[in-house]
LOVOMAR-203654 format. One record per residue: x, y, z of N, C-alpha, C in turn. Coordinates in pm, whole numbers, plus 50000, padded with zeros to 5 digits. Layout:
REM residues N
XYZXYZXYZ/...
END
This chain:
REM residues 511
500844988150000500005000050000500875012350000/500305024249974501105036349960500345047950019/501025056350095500435068350149501255080350107/500625091950108501305104150067501125114650175/502225120750221502095130950324501825144550261/501705154850347501355167950296502425174150210/503635168550212504725173850129504775167049993/503895157449972503885150449844504845139149837/505385134849955506345123849956505625110649964/505985101549880505305088749875505985078849967/505175071550044505705061150132505275047750074/506225040950011505935028049950506335017150046/505395009550098505684999250196506064986450128/506304976350208506804963850154505814956750064/504584961650058503634955349967503784960649826/504614970549807504844975949673506004968549611/505714959349522506754950849463507044955149321/507644946249248508174949849118507234947449004/506004946449026505084944348917504984956448829/504454954548710504394965248613503484976548658/502504973548740501574983648785501844987948927/503034985148978503364988649115503285003649134/502785008249251502615022549273503905029549313/505015022249319506265028149364507105033549250/508225026949223509125031249118508425031248983/508765040848899508055042648772508785036048657/508035028848574508625022648455508615032748341/509765038948315509815049448214511085048848129/511935038648152513225038248084513245028247971/514155030747876514355021547764515795016547766/516145008547666517455001947668518595012047673/518475023347603519555033147603519755038947742/518665040747817518785045847953519465035548044/519055022948032519635012448115521125010848084/521475011047955522885009947917523675022047968/523065033847958523735045948007523985045248156/523055039148230523235037948374524435028848405/524525017548336525665008648357526975015448319/526995022248204528215029048161528575040148258/527545047148310527795057748406528375052448535/527865040948582528425034848702529865030748680/530155025548561531535021548530532425033948522/531925044348453532705056648439534025054648369/534025049448246535285045548179536305056848164/535835069048142536775080148125537515082748256/536795083548365537415085548494538285073848536/537825061748503538575049648539539955049648474/540015052348346541285051548276542175063748300/541635073348377542485084648417543465080448524/543265068448582544125064448693544475049548694/543495040748663543715026548685544695020248587/544855025948469545855020848377547245021848436/547515033248502548805035048568548985025148682/547875022048753547955012248861548324998548810/547724994548698548044981548639549494981248589/549964992648537551344993248489552344991748603/551934995848723552814994348838553064979848873/552194970748828552354956548857552874948948735/552304951848618552634944148497553524951748400/553964963648438554854971148350554214974248216/554984972548108554454975647976553384965647932/553214954948008552164945247977550854947948049/550634960548092549424964048167548154960548091/548234960047961547054956647880546474943247922/547344933947965546854920648001545914920948121/546074930548211545154931648325543744934248276/543614942448171542294945748119541754934648030/542654927647960542204916147882541664905347976/542404902548082541994892648181540634896548240/540514909248280539274913748341538114913548243/538364917248116537304917148016536774903047995/537684893347987537244879447972536454875048095/536994877948215536324873748338534964880348354/534894893448327533624900548341532614895648237/533074892548117532174887048016531584873748060/532434865548125531944852748176530954854848290/531254864248380530334867448489529024872948434/529124881148330527944887348272526984877048214/527484865448177526624854848124525474852148222/525794850448350524764847548448523814859248466/524354871448469523504883248486522534884748368/523054882848248522214884248129521114873748128/521474861248155520484850348154519414852548259/519834856048381518864857648489517984869848469/518534880548411517744892748392516654890848288/516714879848211515634876748117514404870948188/514604867448315513514861048389513184868148520/514104876248571513894882748700514194897548684/513224906148710513434920648703513074926648838/514064932748903513864937449039514894948249068/514504958749139515424969649167516554965449261/516414953949326517464949249417518614942449347/518554940749214519644934749138519984920849193/521234918749237521634905349281520884900749405/520364910049482519544906149597518384897449551/517724901449443516574893849394517004881249320/517994882449232518384870749153518944859649243/519754863449341520304853449433519224848649529/518374857849573517304853949665516354843849606/516064845149478515144835949411515824822749376/517104823349345517794811149301518444803349414/518984810349514519694803649623518974804749757/517944812949765517224814449890517314828449944/516354832550027516274846250077517464850750160/518034841850240519174845950323520384849050234/520674840350138521784842950046521514855449964/520254857649926519894869549850520144882249928/519774882150055520014893950138521504896750149/522314886350170523764888150181524324893850051/523854888849937524334893949807523984908649792/522744912349825522344926349817523114934949915/523364929650034524134936650136525554939350086/526164929450021527514931149965527514941349852/526514940649764526444949949651526234964249701/525384965849800525144978949859526444984849914/527194976949988528464981450046529464984849935/529484976649830530394979049718530094992449652/528824995149626528465007649560528805019749647/528565018749778528855029949867530355032849870/531175022449886532615024649898533265028449765/532815022349656533335026349524532925040649493/531685044049530531255057949512532085067549593/532375064049719533195072749803534595074149745/535175063049697536505063749636536525072649514/535475071749432535395080149313535215094849351/534455097349458534295111049506535605116849555/536395108649624537715113149669538615116149550/538535107849448539365109849329539015122849257/537765127449273537385140349216538295151249271/538575150449404539455160349465540835160449403/541345148649367542655147649304542695155049171/541725152249083541745158148950541275172648950/540455176449048540045190449058541255199049093/542085194349187543305201749221544245202449101/544325191349026545155191148906544665201348804/543335202448789542755211948695543085226348736/542975229448864543295242948910544745246348882/545645236748903547065239148876547305241048727/546625232948646546795234048500546325247648449/545325253248516544795266248475545595277848534/546665274748606547545285048659547085291248789/546115285348856545645290948983546545286449096/546945295849178547875292949287547115288949414/546265279049400545515273749515545585258549510/545595252649626545635238049636544725233649751/543405233949728542475230749836542585216149878/542275213550003542225199850053541225191949970/541565179649936540695171749848539295169849904/539145170350035537845167250092536795177650055/537195190150030536215200550000535575198149864/536365194749765535795191649633534895179449641/535295169549721534495157449737533175160549804/533155168949904531915172349974530965180149884/531505189349806530655196649712530035187049611/530835177649562530325167649468529225159249532/529405155749659528405147649729527075155149740/527125167849770525905175849776525195176049640/525965177949533525385178049399524785164449364/525425153549406524885140149382523525138649449/523405143149572522135142049644521055150249574/521395162349531520405170949465519955164849332/520915160149251520555154449121519895140849136/520295133249238519735119949260518285120149301/517765131749340516355133049377515455134449255/516065136949139515275139249018514765126248960/513945127548853513425115748784514595107148736/514375094148732515455085048698515985087348557/515115091748464515605094048329516535106148323/516375115648415517295126948423518675121948466/518695112548561519955106848608520655099348496/519915090448427520545082248323521065090748208/520315100948169520785109348059521975117848101/522005122148228523165129548278524415120848271/524275108248310525405098948304525855096948160/524895095448070525215093147929526005104747871/525515116847889526175128547830527545130947894/527635128748026528905130748095529985121648038/529635109048017530615099547965530865101347816/529825104847741529975106047596530965117047559/530835128647623531735139747593533175136147626/533375130347745534725126447785535295115647697/534465105747659534925094747576535385099647439/534685109447384535085115047255536455121547265/536665129247371537965135947389539095125847408/538865115547490539905105547513540185097747385/539135094547309539325087247184540135095447085/539875108447080540675117246994542145116547033/542425117147164543805116047211544405102647174/543655091747196544155078447164544535077347016/543655082246931543895081346785545115089546746/545235101546801546385109946769547685103246812/547695097646933548885090746983549265079346891/548305070846857548605059046775549015062946633/548395073246578548755077646442550175083246441/550505091446538551855096946543552895086046564/552555076046643553465064646659553615057046527/552525055646454552545047846329553335054746218/553265068146214553935075346104555325080046143/555765076346264557115080146305557255094346350/556145100646395556185114546438556015115946588/556275105146661556115105446806557385110546873/557275116346991558455121347064559415110047101/560655113447119561705104347166561865091947078/561485092946951561665081946859560775069946886/559695071746961558795060546989558045056746862/557655044146855556975039546735555935028946772/555055025946677554015015946699554645002146701/554264994046801554834980646812553874971946892/554274959346908553484949946988554044948747130/554874958247169555504957447301554504958347415/553304963547388552314964647495551814950747540/552174940347466551804926747504552934919547577/554084925947589555244919547652555154920947803/555254909847871555184909648017556584909748077/556764915348197558084915048261558564900848283/559844899048286560414885748308559954880148442/559534867548443559084861148565557614862848594/556894869748506555454871748527554724858548508/553814855448599552994843648584551524847348595/550654837348584549214839848586548784846348716/549424842448828549024847948956549274862948963/550354867748901550644882048901549624889548816/549254883548703548224889748619546914890648696/546574879948768545334879948847545404890548957/546584892449014546734902749115546514916549056/547004918748936546794931648870545374933248821/544684922048804543334922448748542344929248841/542734931748967541834939249055541554952848994/542574958548925542374971248858541414969448740/541524957848673540624955248562539204953148609/539034945048716537684942948770537084956148819/537914964148885537434977048932537044985748813/537774984448702537464992248584536074988948530/535624976448550534304972448502533244972748611/533634976648732532684976848842531484985648806/530304979948817529094987248783528444982848654/529094973248581528474968848456527074963348481/526864957648600525574951648633524564962048681/524974974848681524114985448735522754986148672/522644982948544521344983448476520314974548545/520784963948611519854954748677519114961348792/519684972148850518984979048957517824987448904/517694988248772516584995548710515494985948664/515494973848719514524963748677513084967648699/512824976848792511454981448816511194995248758/512175000548684512015013748624512205013448473/512345001548416512524999848273511234994248213/510824999548099509534995748041509454981048007/510504975547946510534961347910511814955247969/511864953548100513124949648165513694936448118/512854926448091513374913248055513944912947914/513674923347839514254924747705515394935047706/515154946447771516094957447763517294956147858/517084950647978518204949448072519304940348017/518974928347965520054920047908520814927047796/520074934047709520714941247600521614952347653/521144959247756521934970147814523234965047874/523184953447941524394947747999525414944347890/524944938447782525844934947672526464947447610/525634957547586526124969947526527194976347612/526934976847743527894983247834529244976347829/529254963047832530524955747835531274957147704/530584956047592531244957047461531824970947439/531024981247463531474994947438532614998747532/532434996047660533464999747758534724991347738/534574978447709535734969947686536574974847570/535924978547459536664983747344537384996747379/536705005247453537305018047495538535015647582/538435006347676539565003447766540774998247690/540544988747600541674982747528542384993047441/541595001347372542195011847291542995021547377/542435025047492543085035147578544345029747643/544305017547695545495012247763546645009947665/546305005947542547355004347440547975017947407/547115028047388547615041447355548445047047471/548015044847595548775049847709550125042947721/550125029747707551365022147721552395026247616/551965026247490552895029747382553185044747380/552215052747421552415067147424553495071347522/553525065047638554595067747735555905061647691/555825050147623557025042847584557155030147665/557955021047617558015007747679559385004547741/560265014447751561515011947822561225012047973/562195007448051561995006748196561695020648254/562405030748206562165044348254560805049548215/560375046448091559065050848043557945044448127/558095031548152557075024448230556995030048371/558145033448428558165039048563557425052448567/557605060648462556885073448457555385071248444/554985061648364553565058548346552955053648477/553625044048540553105038348664553025048748775/553895058648773553905068648879553095081048848/552445081348732551705093248692550345093948761/549995105748807548655108048864547725114148760/548235116848640547405122848536547875118548398/547675105748362548145100848232547545108348114/546255111948122545635119448012546395132547989/546625139948096547285152848083548695151548029/549435141548079550805139548032550845136947881/550005127847836550005124347694549465135547607/548425142347655547855153247576548865164447556/549595168047662550595178647648551725174347555/552075161647556553175156647475552795155047329/551575150147303551195146447166550265156447098/549565164747175548595173947113548855188347157/548585191147283548745204847331548135206447469/548485217647533548005220147669546495221147673/545895226847569544445228847569543705215647585/544165204947519543505192047530543755185947668/544935188247723545225183247857544235188947958/543955201947947543005208348039541595202848020/541205201047894539865195547867539725181247921/540775173447907540725159547953540705158648106/541415167748172541355167948319539945171548363/539325181148296537935184648326537015172848297/537255165848185536445154248150536555143348255/537765141648310537965131648415537165135148539/537135148048575536345152548690534865149648666/534375152848547532965150548514532635135648515/533535127448461533305112948458533285107148599/534185111848683534215107048822532945111148896/532445123048863531175127148922530055117948875/530115113748748529115104348696529165091148772/530375086148801530495073848879529915076049018/530245087249080529745090749213528205090649213/527625097349115526165097849104525585084149077/526185076748984525645063748946525725053549059/526865052949127527015042949233526105045949351/526015058549391525145061849503523665060249466/523315063149341521935060749296521635045749294/522595037849247522415023349249522305017949390/523155023049481523105018749620521765022149683/521225033749649519945037749707518825028449663/518905023349541517865014249493517995000449556/519214995949578519404983249648518914984349792/519254995449860518804997549997517274998550003/516695005349906515235006449898514604992549891/515154983949804514614970449787514774962349915/515944962949977516164955450100515234960150211/515064973150224514194978650329512734975350303/512324976350178510934973650143510554959150168/511434949950129511084935850136511274929950275/512184935750355512374930550491511464937350591/511014949350560510184956850653510964962750768/512304962350761513134967250873513264982350875/513164988750760513365003250754512295009950673/511065009850724509965015450647510215029750603/510775038750688511035052450641511945053050518/512825043050504513765043050392513065040450260/511845035250264511125032050140510335043850086/510485055550145509775067250094510345071449959/509445075149870509835079749737509495094549722/510265101349639509985115349611508815116249513/508345128449489507265130349391507705125949252/509015126049228509545121849097509735106649089/509425099549199509515084949197510885079449230/511765087549289513105082949326513145079449475/513935069449514514055065649656514895075849732/514315087349758515055098749808515575096549950/514785089950036515255087550172516415077650173/516315067250091517425057750080518675064750030/518515074149936519665081549884520315089749996/519505095350084520055103050195520885094150288/520355082250317521095072750401522415068950335/522355066150206523565062450131524585073750135/524105086150117525015097650118525685099250254/524945096750361525535097650495526615087050513/526355074850468527365064250478528605067650396/528395072850275529535076850192530325088050261/529595097150325530255108050398531125102650511/530625092450580531405086450689532695080150635/532595073450519533795067650459534785078550422/534285089250359535145100150314535825107050432/535055110450535535615117050652536595107750724/536235094950733537115085350798538455084550727/538425084450594539675084250516540495096850542/539785108250548540505120850570541165121250707/540485115650809541015115850944542265107150957/542445097650868543655089450872544875097250826/544615108650760545725116450707546285110950578/545545101850515546025095550392546085105650278/547085103850192547155111850070545965108349982/545595117549895544375115649817544435103049731/545605099849676545715088049591545535075249673/546135074849791545975063249879544525061849923/543915072849962542525072450007541615067249896/541915071249773541125066549658541245051449642/542485046649637542705032349615542145023949730/542235028849853541735021149967540235018649954/539495029249930538035027849919537655019249799/538325021549687537985013949565538294999149582/539394995849649539764981749668538764974649758/538384981049868537374975049957536084972449879/535664982349800534434980849722534534969749620/535694968349558535854957949456535764944049518/536374942049635536294928949701534844925549734/534104935349787532674932949818531894930049691/532224936949583531534934749456531784920749403/533014916049416533344902549369532594891949448/532364894449578531554885149658530134884349600/529564895849566528234895949506528234888549373/529314890149294529414883149166529444867949186/530174863449289530254849149316528864843549346/528124850149434526784845349470525844845549350/525924856149271525064857049153525384846149052/526654843049036527054832748940526634818848987/526804816149117526334803249171524824802049153/524104812849178522664812549157522284809949013/523044815848921522774813648779522994799048741/524054792848794524334778748766523164770048814/522704772548935521604764548988520344766348907/520004778948875518764781948805518774776748662/519894778648593519944775448450520154760648422/520864753648513521284740048479520744729248573/520234732948689519804722848784518374724648835/517674734748787516314737048834515274729848750/515674724548633514764717648540513644726848491/513914739848490512914749348443513204754248301/514474753348259514864758648129515594748148047/515564749747918516294740747829517644747147792/518444750347889519754756247865520714745247821/521414746947709522384736747666523394733547775/523584720847803524434716847915525874721847902/526364722647777527764726547760528024740747808/526974749047813527144763047854527524764448001/527404753748078527764754648219529254757948236/530024755348132531454758648135531654773648158/530774781848104530934796348112530864801348257/529764798748329529734803648468530744796748560/531084784248531532084777448614533444784348599/533824787648476535064795048454535014808748522/533854815048515533694827948582533944826748731/533404816348791533614814148934535094812248967/535774804048887537194801348910537994814448905/537744822448802538504834848785538204844848896/536944846248932536584856049036537114851649172/536954838849206537444833949334538964835249343/539654832449233541114833649234541524848149251/540784857349188541094871549203540874876049346/539784871349408539554874549550540704869349635/541124857149609542224851149685543504859449672/543814863549549545054870949526545014884749590/543824889649617543714902749679543274901849825/543434889949882543104888050023544224881350100/545204875750032546254867950097547634873450061/548474874550162549874878350139550104892850105/549224901750144549374915950115549894923550237/550484934950213550944943550321549804952550368/549894957050492548924966550546549034979750468/547924987050446546574984150496545754974750407/546314970850290545534962550199545204949050259/546024944250350545744931450416544534932450509/544164944550547543004946350636541684946050561/541724949450433540474951750359539564939450351/540114927350330539224915650330538484913850462/539144917650573538494916450704537374926850720/537574938550660536514948650663535284943550590/535514937750471534384932250395533744920650470/534574911850528534034900450604533194905150722/533634915650792532874920950905531524926250858/531514933150745530254938250690529314926850655/529844916350595529014904950558528474897850682/529264896950788528804890650912527654898750974/527734911950964526624920251013525354917150934/525504916150801524354912750718523794899150751/524694889350774524244875950810523484876150942/523974883751038523294884651168521894890551151/521754900351063520454906651041519444896350989/519914886950907518984877250847518374867850950/518924867351072518364858451174517294865551259/516984877851223515854884451289514584876551260/513784874651363512594866251349511694871051236/511354861951148510414864651040511014871150917/512294875150924512854882450810512954873750686/513464861650701513624852750585512274850250520/511234848050601509914845350546509364857650471/509614869550527509154881750460509844883450325/511144881050322511884882550197511404872350095/511234859850139510754849450048509404853249988/508484858050072507154861750025507214873749931/508074883649964508164895549880508724892149742/509764884049738510344880349609509394871749528/508684862849594507704854549523506604863149466/506144873049543505074881749496505514890149377/506724895549384507214903949275507354896049147/507844883749155508024875749034506744869348987/505784867249077504474862449032503814872948945/504014885748980503484896648898504204897348766/505524895548769506314896348646506054884748551/505504873748601505244862348515504304865748401/503524876448419502574880148315503254886148193/504524890348208505234896248095505734885348002/505804888347870506214878047774507674874347787/507994861847752509384857347753510134864047641/511434867047658512234873047553512244864147428/512434870747314512344863447187513384852647173/514554854447236515624844547218515574833547322/514494832647400514324822047496513184812947452/513214800047482512124791247446510854795147518/509734794447449508464797747511507884785347576/506974787347667506374776147738505554780947852/505224772247943504394775748057505214783248160/504744795248204505524802648304505674794848433/506864795548491507054789048618507054799148731/507124795048856506974804448967508054815248978/509164813748907510184824048916510374831248784/509404830448697509484838148575510184831048462/510534818448478511164810948370510114803548290/510504793048219509544785148145509844770648167/508824762548168509014748248178509124742548036/510044733348015510174727247883508944718847850/
END
């Protein structure tokens, strides 16, 4: 049921589920909006402003392999998300898919992990805004160097204000923010590669295959260790799934949006990392400069094009990072909304604005992000360290959610006897599990402090979530809510590329 107070704020209680006629979130988005949301959460322009250098610090001139590894792994993980999103549409994303396939307790844990991942990755991206904003001021000749936290706090306020608007305003803002930056970065990439090809590059650099050469002694485990930067680069690809109750044809458009996001962003990453690696050069000294750079776009733009492009690219990086900040916190607010609605634990959090956005959940998310940001500042950490710390914690939590979602996909697709999925395809999610679990292991064992602490932070958060699930009646409420939402969704037609048949209780078809 739903009530409206004198301010026009909608209170959507746990009886408001994901059906097409639900009185809560509004179904107004199409595939381009869903894809834009995923791309905005990923924030490829902002990501490659820093993470390419991070990968180079581990793999040297072979940094491209970190992104190749991650692209393959994320594509395998995406198999489960794409398949499940054809049958389950819910604003809780992995909370719903895991809850329906593995049970309500596992679903809550998956949603809890995803929520934490979005908050911490958002906070890390907000902190990174401070880094590039200071760089922009210096590039423009201003003799000021404000503390990074002030730019981050201003960005957080803007995120809250924009996040209250209609969801299509958010998705289009993300699309335009990334599109402008992507065009500028692509121009730089093309110029760098063309100058290398025609022999007009500085210091006698030339086009070669050296970007595929790994340092002596490199093995698969080292590549997997560097792949945390690659996984982080794709963090948010599943974001479109949180729009399952705001997309007009979710079972058709969400799978397409996920595929579009991975293909477009993957191509952009590979082009950019190759251009960055060869643009800096592949000698030991060149690689050291690349790995130690806090502004690869600016360095290359000044060297290959001009100062004007360097300034534009620094501004584009700030805008892209703001898009990630907005996208991750908006995604987190929708996951929190779903968890609160279905468990009944936080009824005030389920209030919606007049525009249909989970405004109270967004406020809670913003406060949590603020706590992370202030906590990082109180440690006295440099802005780059603070950025990597928050992003790494978020990535580990995100990988946990990916593991649960992939296990759920295996059970649903191959062992539930509800679908005629070719048996050989089980190789795809199994490989995804192996790669993701190995990446978690490499980023949880044998590390120096503070990175050695991060797995324990994630584990503590998950234990809190597990404890919450033992509240009396919670599991039953979640089970009933998910069953009700998917019983309503059963009325929607099966996607064209799936076999038709009798709808089953979770939105699939019986052979």
